N, C-alpha and C positions, 0 to 999 in steps of 0.2 A: 305666386307665380303666374305669368299669364297664360291664356287656354293655349293648349297646344294647335298648331296649325296641321290642316288639311292638304292634302295633295291637290285638291281641287283651287285652294285659296293663292298657290302659289304658280300654277302653270307648269311651265319649263325654266323656272328662277334655280339657277344653280348658285351655291356655297359664295362667299366673299374673299377679299384679300385683310389679314391684318399687320399691313407691314412687311408681309412674307407673302412670298410670291407661293401662288397654289398651281403647283405643275400638274396639268392633266393633259394624256395624251392620248389619241387613238390609234389604238394597236393596229399591225397591218393584219388586213382579214387571212391574206395567202401567205404563210411563211414556209415556205418548202426547201427543205434544206436535206443535201445529199453529202456522200462520203464521197470526198474526190474519185476513187474508183467507180464510185454507183451515179454520177454527175449526167443523168440522163437528159434532164432539162433544164435551161439556163431562165433568168428571168424574163429576158426577152420573149422567150415561148409564152410566157402568161401575159403580158404587157395590157392585153386587151381587157383581162380578168381583173388585172390589181389597179387599174386608172379607176377613179369613181366616175369620171365623167361619163366611162365608155359601158358603165353595167347598165341592166334594164332598169326600169323604173321600181319596180318592186322589189328587187334585189338593193337597190340604193336607198331605198327607205327602211330595209332590214336592218342593214349596216349603220344607217343614220341613228334607228332605235338603239341599237346594240352601245355604239358610240356614245349616245347622250345618257343612257343610264350609268356607261363606265365612270362619266364625268360626274355626275351627280351622286354616284356612289363613292367616289373620291373625296366630295364635299362633304358626305355626311361622315365618312369614317375619320377628314382630318379635323371637323368639332370635336369629336369624339377624343379624338388623341390629344388635343387641347385640354379636356376635361380631366383624362388621365395624366397629361404631365402637371396640371396645378395639382391635383390629389397625391400625386406620387412628392412631389417637392414640399406642400405645405398642410399636409392632412394626412401624415403618417403612412401614406401609400407606400413608402420604402421599405415599411415595415411587415407588410402583406408580402411583398417581392422584391427583394434587393434591385430589381431591373425590371422596369415597364415592360408589360407583353408588347410583340412587336404583331404578329398576326393578329388578323379578327379574332380568329376561336378563343385567345386568351382573353379577350380584351372585358366583354359582360361580365365574366367570372370575377376578373379582378377588382371591376368597379363597384360590384357588388359587396364585395367582402369588405372592401374599402371604407364605403359608405355604411353599412350595418354595424363597423367596428369604431365608427368614431364619432363621439357625441354631438358634435356640430353636423353632420352629415345624416345622421339614421333618419331622421323625420321625413328627409325627400328620396328615402328608398323605393316607396311604393313607385314614385313619377319615374323613377330612375328603370325601374323594371318593365313599365309601360314601353319607354323608347327603346331599351334594350330588346323586348321582344318585339317589336316593328323592324329592329335592323338584323334581328336573326333571320326573320321573313324574309326580308327585300335581298339580304345577303345568300340564301341558299336559292333564291332564282337569278339572282346574280352570278354565282358560279358556274351555272347551266350555260349561261348565255355568253361568260366570257371563257369558260375553258371548254365546253362543249366543242364539237365539230358540229356544224351545219350541213345539213343534205342539200346542197345546192341543186337538185333535180326536183324538189319539191316544188308545188303548183303555189301560187302567189298568196294564198288566203291566208295561209299555214305551213310551219315549215318545222320539220322535225331535228333536232339538238340531240346528240348521243354523246357521252361519254363512260370512261370505266369507271367505275364503283369499286374503290382500293378495299380490301379486306380479306376474309379466308376467302370468297366465291372469286374475287376479282373479275367480276362479271361487267358486261356493257349494258346499260340503261339507256331508253330515250323518251324523250318529252316533247310534247308539240306546244310551238309558241306562236303568237301573230304578233304583228309590229305594233297593235295597238296595247295588247298586253305587255310589251316591254316600255311603252310609252307611258302608259300608267305605273309601272314600276318605277321610274324613272321619277316619275312627278311626285310618288311616295319617299325616294330617297333625297329629293330636293325640299319636302317638308321636313322629314328626317334632320336633314342638316340642320336647318334652322331651329327645330325645337330643341335641338340638342346645344344650340349654340346658346340661344335664351335659358335652358338650364343652366350651363355651365355658367353663364354670366348672374344669374340668380342666386345660386349652391356654393361657389366655388372662387367667383371673382374671376373669370378668366379675361376680361374687361370692364374697366370702369361703366358704370350705369349709364352717366350721360353720354360716353362715347357709343357705347350699345346702340343707344337709342338713335343717335344721329345717323350712325351705318346702317342700322335696318331701315329706317325710313327711306334712305337715300337708296337705296337697294330696292325697296318696293314701290318706291314712287317710280322707277325706272322701268319698271314690268307691271305699272298701273292698277297694282294691288290695293285693296281697300286699306286703309291706316285707321287705327283707333283712335279717338281724342285722347288726350291727356300722355303722360311718360309711359312706355312700353314696360317699364321696370320698375316697379317698386322699391 
């Protein structure tokens, strides 16, 4: 198997299509909802805040970084879902779980169990574990950026994101992020999407190797990434 790619090798390259469209959207930053009886504001009241072009530059950079992370993570999870689809249908994954996991939380343990239990896949478990550990780290920080509430009063260099931690305590927690930090996280997600794709092609055949080689070369060439000599997939 080819060596794993690093985020630095890819910049902001996102995942690609395989005859099936990858739908990624930029979520609304201001999604303010009130019941009819408590409708104190209308969308018109926030039109100056909700239009990207009207936002201050530091806010545009913040929201753009979160949007980039959203798209790059969707690409990585899309690649993971392809691996899950193939192991479920062709490598007895349906014996591990009758229905493939839908939420990310259930995907790593499912994949680990399928690979550990199947004689043709067990040797690849260490590589899979490395990829899934990277996925866990990205997903945890991505969850803060996507599901947390940004304090828009913060200065331009860093901004607090708060969210409710569910459990017995049901408490609020806050972390500080920078635009550069989120951009680096998006780069890691881009690298992860390609590494999962490489892994899926090599181990469970999510795409014929000659087609995968051509597709990856076209994608990386578009972004002026360095291309190794010979076949990418052995």
